[in-house]
C-alpha distance (Angstrom), angle and dihedral (degrees) to the residues before:
residue distance angle dihedral
M1 . . .
A2 3.81 . .
I3 3.80 117.0 .
E4 3.80 108.4 -97.2
V5 3.81 104.2 -176.4
F6 3.78 127.0 33.0
N7 3.80 145.9 138.5
R8 3.79 124.6 -141.7
Y9 3.77 146.5 143.8
E10 3.79 117.5 -107.4
N11 3.81 123.4 -160.0
K12 3.79 119.8 -173.6
Y13 3.80 132.9 -153.3
L14 3.81 132.7 -177.8
L15 3.81 113.9 -138.2
D16 3.77 135.9 -177.4
N17 3.81 121.6 -139.4
T18 3.80 94.3 -91.5
A19 3.82 94.1 50.2
Y20 3.81 91.3 45.0
N21 3.80 94.5 52.0
R22 3.81 94.4 46.7
F23 3.78 95.2 45.7
Y24 3.80 94.8 43.4
M25 3.80 92.2 53.8
E26 3.81 91.6 52.8
L27 3.79 92.2 48.1
L28 3.80 91.0 60.8
A29 3.81 89.6 76.1
H30 3.81 90.2 63.5
M31 3.80 106.2 21.6
E32 3.79 140.3 47.5
L33 3.75 132.1 -147.9
D34 3.78 123.5 -97.7
A35 3.80 110.7 -95.2
Y36 3.81 92.4 -106.2
N37 3.81 93.0 47.1
K38 3.80 89.7 55.9
Q39 3.81 86.3 70.0
H40 3.82 100.6 28.8
E41 3.79 129.0 35.8
F42 3.82 92.1 -133.5
Y43 3.75 141.5 6.3
S44 3.77 123.2 -146.2
I45 3.82 123.0 -119.4
T46 3.79 119.8 -168.1
N47 3.80 124.8 -168.9
L48 3.76 138.9 -173.7
Y49 3.81 113.6 -159.1
Y50 3.79 120.5 -153.9
D51 3.78 125.9 -152.7
T52 3.78 141.6 154.2
Q53 3.79 122.7 -82.5
H54 3.79 90.3 -95.1
D55 3.83 96.4 38.9
A56 3.79 96.2 -109.0
L57 3.82 95.4 161.9
I58 3.79 97.8 52.7
R59 3.80 93.5 39.7
N60 3.78 89.5 53.6
S61 3.80 90.8 47.2
L62 3.80 92.3 52.6
S63 3.80 90.8 53.2
K64 3.84 85.9 68.5
P65 3.81 98.8 -126.4
K66 3.80 122.2 179.9
Y67 3.81 88.0 -112.2
K68 3.79 128.3 36.1
E69 3.78 136.8 159.1
K70 3.79 141.6 -171.1
L71 3.79 140.5 -178.0
R72 3.77 123.3 -137.3
L73 3.78 139.8 165.6
R74 3.81 114.4 -134.6
A75 3.80 133.6 -167.2
Y76 3.77 134.6 174.0
G77 3.77 106.5 -126.5
T78 3.80 122.2 -18.1
P79 3.81 110.1 -39.8
D80 3.79 131.0 -154.4
Q81 3.79 122.9 -141.2
E82 3.82 93.5 -85.3
A83 3.80 96.1 44.3
R84 3.81 122.8 115.7
V85 3.81 112.5 -105.5
Y86 3.82 135.4 164.5
L87 3.77 128.3 -116.0
E88 3.79 107.7 -157.5
I89 3.78 140.1 -169.1
K90 3.77 109.5 -157.5
K91 3.81 118.6 -167.8
K92 3.78 132.2 178.9
V93 3.80 121.3 -159.5
F94 3.81 119.7 178.7
G95 3.81 89.5 -25.0
L96 3.81 96.0 -48.6
V97 3.79 113.0 120.1
N98 3.81 118.0 -144.6
K99 3.78 117.1 -170.8
R100 3.79 123.7 -174.0
R101 3.76 120.8 179.6
T102 3.75 142.9 165.2
A103 3.76 131.6 -156.6
L104 3.81 116.4 -116.7
K105 3.76 137.0 160.8
L106 3.79 111.0 -98.8
N107 3.80 94.2 -112.1
E108 3.82 90.4 48.5
A109 3.80 91.3 51.8
Y110 3.80 93.5 49.4
E111 3.80 91.6 50.1
F112 3.81 93.2 45.1
V113 3.79 93.5 56.7
R114 3.81 94.5 38.4
T115 3.80 95.6 52.9
G116 3.80 103.7 21.1
A117 3.81 88.2 -132.2
A118 3.80 112.8 130.3
P119 3.81 115.1 -122.6
Q120 3.78 121.8 -114.3
L121 3.79 104.6 -83.5
R122 3.80 116.9 -102.6
D123 3.78 129.8 -174.0
Y124 3.83 91.5 -103.0
M125 3.83 93.0 57.0
N126 3.80 128.0 89.7
K127 3.81 104.8 -129.9
Q128 3.81 95.6 -159.4
V129 3.80 93.0 50.6
V130 3.82 91.5 46.2
N131 3.82 87.9 55.7
E132 3.80 91.7 48.6
I133 3.79 91.9 50.4
S134 3.80 89.8 48.9
Y135 3.80 88.8 56.2
F136 3.81 90.7 46.4
L137 3.81 90.1 53.3
E138 3.81 90.3 50.5
R139 3.80 90.2 56.7
Y140 3.80 97.4 47.1
E141 3.78 133.3 37.9
L142 3.78 98.4 -138.0
M143 3.77 136.6 -170.2
P144 3.82 133.5 173.9
K145 3.80 108.9 -85.4
L146 3.81 108.7 163.5
Y147 3.79 139.5 25.0
L148 3.81 112.7 -154.9
S149 3.80 129.3 175.5
Y150 3.79 136.6 170.3
D151 3.78 144.5 170.0
R152 3.81 114.4 -108.7
K153 3.77 137.8 -161.9
A154 3.81 112.9 -168.1
M155 3.81 131.9 -165.9
F156 3.81 133.8 -171.7
S157 3.80 129.4 -156.2
K158 3.79 112.8 -103.0
E159 3.81 89.3 -139.2
N160 3.80 103.2 36.2
R161 3.82 120.9 28.5
D162 3.80 89.7 -163.8
L163 3.81 88.6 73.9
R164 3.78 111.9 80.7
I165 3.81 132.6 170.1
T166 3.79 122.7 -166.8
F167 3.79 132.2 -171.2
D168 3.80 117.4 -155.5
T169 3.78 125.6 -168.9
N170 3.81 139.2 159.4
I171 3.82 91.0 44.0
R172 3.80 107.5 -172.9
C173 3.81 127.2 -171.0
R174 3.77 138.5 -176.1
R175 3.80 137.9 171.0
Y176 3.80 94.9 -155.2
D177 3.82 132.7 62.5
L178 3.80 86.4 36.6
S179 3.77 100.6 -168.9
L180 3.79 129.8 98.9
E181 3.78 95.0 -132.6
Q182 3.83 91.1 64.7
G183 3.81 89.3 77.3
P184 3.80 136.2 -124.8
Y185 3.79 113.2 -49.9
G186 3.78 136.6 115.5
E187 3.78 142.2 98.3
Q188 3.79 119.6 -29.9
L189 3.80 114.4 -109.5
L190 3.82 98.4 -165.4
E191 3.78 129.8 53.3
P192 3.83 116.2 -101.2
G193 3.79 110.6 -77.5
Q194 3.80 95.1 18.8
W195 3.81 125.3 130.7
L196 3.78 131.5 -166.9
M197 3.79 111.0 -142.2
E198 3.81 120.6 -166.6
V199 3.79 124.5 -166.7
K200 3.81 109.3 -157.6
A201 3.78 122.8 -170.7
E202 3.78 137.9 155.0
N203 3.80 90.9 -140.0
T204 3.80 136.6 5.8
I205 3.78 118.3 -34.7
P206 3.84 118.5 -106.9
M207 3.80 121.3 -95.4
W208 3.81 93.6 -112.1
L209 3.81 90.6 58.8
S210 3.79 93.2 45.0
R211 3.81 88.5 51.8
L212 3.82 92.7 49.1
L213 3.80 92.4 50.0
S214 3.79 89.6 51.0
E215 3.81 94.2 46.4
H216 3.80 91.1 51.0
Q217 3.81 91.4 45.0
M218 3.79 93.0 -124.1
Y219 3.77 116.1 164.9
R220 3.77 129.0 -167.7
T221 3.76 118.4 -106.5
S222 3.78 133.4 -167.9
F223 3.78 104.1 -117.0
S224 3.79 126.0 158.6
K225 3.80 113.8 177.4
Y226 3.81 91.6 -148.3
G227 3.80 92.0 40.8
N228 3.80 94.8 49.8
E229 3.79 91.9 46.9
Y230 3.81 89.6 51.1
K231 3.81 92.5 50.7
K232 3.81 90.1 47.0
M233 3.80 90.4 50.1
L234 3.83 91.6 51.3
K235 3.81 91.4 48.1
N236 3.81 92.4 50.3
S237 3.80 90.5 46.8
T238 3.82 90.5 53.0
I239 3.81 91.5 49.0
E240 3.79 91.1 50.2
Q241 3.79 91.8 49.4
E242 3.80 91.7 49.7
S243 3.81 92.4 48.4
V244 3.81 89.9 53.4
L245 3.82 91.7 45.5
Y246 3.79 94.2 52.1
A247 3.80 98.0 34.8
């Protein structure tokens, strides 16, 4: 069963192809691939982000508060209406990420967010998380705002499974056709050849990893997929408005 509740620190790094290949090869001495990635180079993650009409959640997040939260619907691959998906509350408090999620069928998840009425509890649901999401939906009037998908390669430490490193590429976004079953397509968020690496750990990272990051001159960056897409959308909107104004 997938982990449904956890706390961890997440540090992000932007890499080009050369940096990715060099760093990945050195990680193999300390880490092993996710079970799925041992058979397939990548697995696909698809997300639907919810926000208010005027994007209150992402605007608050971009202001870099000490506390921020978001709600998203996540699937692995392209689901149909009966497929198992995850509805997640993701919070960040003083740099510590708390994620709480429950499994639902896709049609149950859509209806839950649309109406705010919790689904009838099934054995695959997390009752506590369902209650927390219900409260979240009472506080915010949410609607789907962004579809975002990417290809992921994940690794775990051979010594400590709490240490995880992921590499995401081919990040695609769209603000139309906002349903997971429509499949992964949209505008690219990263430049060609770029990778987003995330180092995820419950506590401090081991010395060998700290040394590798230093040797490869890798420096943390603040990068939210949803946040960067939102800023890109605002920039494009401003450019379009200016082109109309001065046409």
